[in-house]
C-alpha positions in Angstrom: 0.0 0.0 0.0 2.8 2.4 0.9 4.6 1.6 -2.3 1.4 2.4 -4.2 1.1 5.8 -2.5 4.7 6.5 -3.2 4.5 5.6 -6.9 1.2 7.6 -7.2 2.8 10.7 -5.8 5.9 10.4 -7.9 3.9 9.9 -11.1 1.3 12.6 -10.5 3.0 15.2 -8.3 6.5 15.3 -9.7 6.3 17.6 -12.7 10.0 18.6 -12.5 9.6 22.2 -11.5 12.2 24.7 -12.5 13.4 27.8 -10.6 12.5 30.7 -12.8 14.1 33.5 -10.7 17.0 35.5 -12.2 18.0 37.1 -8.9 21.7 37.8 -8.4 23.5 37.1 -5.2 26.5 39.4 -5.4 27.9 40.2 -2.0 25.9 37.4 -0.4 27.4 34.4 1.6 25.8 31.0 1.2 26.7 27.8 3.1 25.7 24.4 1.6 26.3 21.3 3.6 27.1 18.2 1.5 28.0 20.6 -1.3 30.6 18.4 -3.0 28.2 16.0 -4.8 24.6 15.4 -6.0 22.0 18.0 -5.2 24.3 19.9 -2.9 26.9 20.3 -5.7 24.3 21.6 -8.2 22.9 23.9 -5.6 26.4 25.3 -4.8 27.0 25.7 -8.5 23.8 27.6 -9.1 24.4 30.0 -6.2 28.0 30.6 -7.3 26.7 31.3 -10.8 24.6 34.1 -9.3 27.6 35.7 -7.7 27.5 34.5 -4.2 30.5 33.5 -2.1 29.8 29.8 -1.5 31.1 27.6 1.3 30.7 23.9 0.9 30.7 22.1 4.2 31.6 18.4 3.9 33.8 15.7 5.3 35.9 14.8 2.2 38.6 17.4 1.4 39.7 15.7 -1.9 36.2 15.4 -3.3 35.4 18.9 -2.2 38.5 20.2 -4.0 37.4 18.5 -7.2 33.9 20.0 -6.7 35.3 23.5 -6.3 37.4 23.2 -9.4 34.3 22.1 -11.3 32.2 24.9 -10.0 34.8 27.6 -10.7 35.3 26.2 -14.2 31.6 26.3 -15.0 30.7 29.6 -13.4 33.8 31.7 -13.4 33.2 32.5 -9.8 36.3 31.9 -7.7 34.6 32.7 -4.4 34.0 29.0 -3.6 35.6 27.6 -0.5 35.6 24.3 1.5 35.3 23.9 5.2 35.5 20.6 7.0 32.3 19.4 8.6 31.4 16.0 10.0 27.7 16.1 11.0 28.1 12.7 12.8 30.2 14.4 15.5 28.9 17.3 17.6 32.5 18.3 18.3 33.0 18.8 14.6 29.8 20.8 14.3 30.8 23.1 17.1 34.3 23.6 15.8 32.9 24.4 12.3 30.4 26.9 13.7 33.1 28.6 15.7 35.4 28.8 12.8 32.7 30.0 10.4 31.5 32.7 12.8 35.1 34.0 13.2 35.9 34.0 9.5 32.7 35.4 8.0 30.8 38.5 8.9 27.5 37.4 7.4 25.5 34.4 6.4 22.6 35.0 3.9 21.7 31.5 2.9 22.1 28.3 4.8 21.2 25.1 2.9 20.9 22.0 5.2 21.4 19.4 2.4 23.8 16.8 3.7 22.4 13.4 4.5 23.0 9.7 4.7 21.2 6.4 4.4 22.0 2.8 3.9 24.7 2.7 6.6 24.7 -0.2 9.0 22.6 0.6 12.1 24.9 2.1 14.8 25.4 4.8 17.3 27.8 7.7 16.9 30.5 8.7 19.4 27.8 11.0 20.9 25.5 8.0 21.6 23.0 8.9 18.9 21.5 7.0 16.0 23.9 7.7 13.1 21.2 8.5 10.4 19.3 10.7 12.8 22.4 12.6 13.8 23.7 13.2 10.3 20.3 14.0 8.8 18.7 16.0 11.7 20.5 16.5 15.0 23.8 17.6 13.4 22.1 20.2 11.1 19.8 21.2 14.1 22.9 22.0 16.2 24.7 23.7 13.3 21.8 26.0 12.5 21.4 26.9 16.2 25.1 27.9 16.4 24.8 30.0 13.2 21.4 31.6 14.1 22.9 34.9 15.4 24.8 35.3 12.1 21.7 34.6 10.1 19.7 37.2 12.1 22.5 39.8 11.8 22.4 39.3 8.0 18.6 39.4 7.5 16.8 39.1 5.3 18.3 35.7 5.2 17.1 32.1 4.4 17.3 28.6 5.9 16.5 25.8 3.5 16.0 22.3 4.8 16.2 19.4 2.3 13.6 16.9 3.5 11.8 14.2 1.5 8.3 13.1 0.5 9.2 10.0 2.6 8.5 12.2 5.7 4.9 11.2 5.2 5.9 7.7 6.4 7.8 8.8 9.5 6.6 7.6 12.9 8.3 9.4 15.7 8.4 8.5 19.4 9.7 11.7 21.0 11.3 10.1 24.1 13.5 7.8 21.9 14.0 10.2 19.0 17.8 9.8 19.1 17.8 6.0 19.4 17.9 3.3 16.7 14.6 2.1 15.4 16.0 -1.4 15.1 19.1 -3.4 14.1 17.9 -4.8 10.8 18.8 -3.0 7.6 15.0 -2.5 7.0 15.0 -0.3 10.1 17.2 2.2 8.2 14.2 3.2 6.0 12.3 4.1 9.2 15.3 6.1 10.5 15.6 7.9 7.2 11.8 8.7 7.1 11.9 9.9 10.7 14.9 12.1 10.0 13.1 13.7 7.1 9.9 14.1 9.2 12.0 15.9 11.8 13.2 18.3 9.1 9.6 19.3 8.3 8.7 19.7 11.9 11.9 21.7 12.5 11.1 24.2 9.8 7.7 24.7 11.4 9.2 25.3 14.8 12.0 27.7 13.5 9.4 29.7 11.6 7.8 30.6 14.9 11.0 31.2 16.8 13.0 33.3 14.4 12.5 36.9 13.3 10.2 37.3 10.3 13.1 38.4 8.1 14.6 35.0 8.4 12.8 32.7 6.0 12.9 29.0 6.7 11.2 26.2 4.7 11.6 22.5 3.9 11.3 20.7 0.6 11.2 17.4 -1.3 13.7 17.5 -4.2 12.0 14.7 -6.1 13.3 11.2 -6.7 16.8 11.9 -7.7 19.4 9.4 -8.9 22.2 10.1 -6.4 24.7 8.0 -4.4 22.6 8.4 -1.2 21.6 4.7 -1.0 24.9 3.3 -2.3 25.8 1.7 1.0 22.6 -0.5 1.1 22.9 -4.2 0.5 22.2 -5.1 -3.2 18.9 -6.6 -2.2 17.6 -3.2 -1.2 19.4 -1.2 -3.9 17.7 -3.2 -6.7 14.1 -2.0 -6.1 15.3 1.6 -5.6 17.2 1.8 -8.8 14.5 -0.1 -10.7 12.0 2.5 -9.6 14.5 5.2 -10.7 14.7 3.7 -14.2 10.9 3.2 -14.5 10.0 6.7 -13.4 12.7 8.6 -15.3 14.4 9.9 -12.1 15.7 13.4 -11.9 19.3 14.4 -12.4 21.0 16.2 -9.5 20.6 19.5 -11.4 16.8 18.9 -11.7 16.7 17.8 -8.1 18.3 21.1 -7.0 15.7 23.3 -8.6 13.4 23.6 -5.6 16.4 24.1 -3.3 17.6 27.0 -5.4 14.0 28.4 -5.7 13.8 28.6 -1.9 17.3 30.2 -1.8 16.6 33.0 -4.3 13.0 33.5 -5.4 11.6 36.8 -4.2 8.1 35.5 -3.8 9.1 33.1 -1.0 11.3 35.5 1.1 8.3 36.1 3.4 7.0 32.5 3.3 7.9 30.6 6.5 7.5 27.1 7.9 6.1 25.7 4.6 6.9 22.5 2.6 7.7 22.7 -1.1 7.7 20.3 -4.0 8.6 21.2 -7.6 9.1 24.9 -6.8 5.7 25.3 -5.3 4.1 24.9 -1.9 2.8 21.4 -1.1 1.0 19.6 1.6 3.0 18.2 4.4 2.0 15.6 7.0 -0.7 16.6 9.4 1.7 16.0 12.2 3.4 19.3 11.3 0.1 21.1 12.1 0.1 19.7 15.7 1.8 22.6 17.5 2.2 20.7 20.8 3.9 17.8 19.0 6.2 20.1 17.1 7.2 21.8 20.3 7.9 18.5 22.0 10.2 17.5 19.2 11.9 20.9 19.4 12.6 20.6 23.1 13.8 17.0 22.7 16.2 18.2 20.0 17.5 20.9 22.2 18.1 18.3 24.9 19.9 15.9 22.6 22.2 18.6 21.1 23.0 20.5 24.4 
C-alpha cells in the first residue's frame, strides 16, 4: 500500500519544476552542507553562478577540492571555498560553527542538504542514531550555532532538504535519538523519521526566528544520487528499478526547488512551509500539531545541548 502511494505521488505530483528566478547574489554568503556531490553540488554551482560567495561544508577534502574546481570552471566565480564538517560528530559541528563565525561577517543563505542512508545501524560517538544525527541533529545544532549570524544578515534564508518520505515517518519523541532497530530495513524508518523531523523543525523555526529569516523545507524529487549506495544489493535493486521506471531526476533537476527557496523573491516572506517542484505542497498533518512540534523541538535541544 505504501509503495502504491509512493508511486502515485511520484507519477502525478512530480512535474519537474524549474526555478525561474534570475535574482543575483553578489555580496551574499551561502553555506551548503554536502555541497561536493549530488543535489548539494548543483545547488552550490547555481548559487555561485549568481555571484554568491559559497562555502561547501563536507567531510571529504579531496572530493570537495574537485567539486570546487568544477564549480569555478563552469561559473567563473572563484569565491567558492571548502570547510570541513562531519555532522556525525557534535564536536566537529561546534568547531565548524566557531570557525565560520570567526571567519565570515555574514550568512545570507544556509542550505541544510547533507544526509546519509544505507549505513549499518549504529550509534555515533555522541551516543545517537547515526542516520538521525547526520540528517537531523547535526544540522539542528549547526543551525542553532549560526542563528545569530543569520539574524544579523537578515533578510536571510534557511533551506532544509527533507523528502516526501517524511509522510511515512513515525516518531516517538522520548526515543528520538535511538535506533529504530538493528535490521537494515529499520534504516528506512530512521531515514523517514529524520526527514519528518526536518519538516517539523522548519515549522518550529518559523515561529521562533524573526520574520526576516525565511525557513522552509522541501522534497527535491526522486533523484538518482549516491545516497543509498551503502545499502545491500537486495535493497538497492528495487530503488534503482523505480528510478529507471520513473525517469528519475538528475541532481541538477533535483536542486531546482532548493535553489528556488534560496533565491525566489516570492518566497522571502514564506515561512514554515513545505515545497515540491518549486511550489508549496501539503506536508504531513503532524506538522500542524503545534504541541507535538514543540515536544520534538525541546527533545532536539536536549539531545544537542
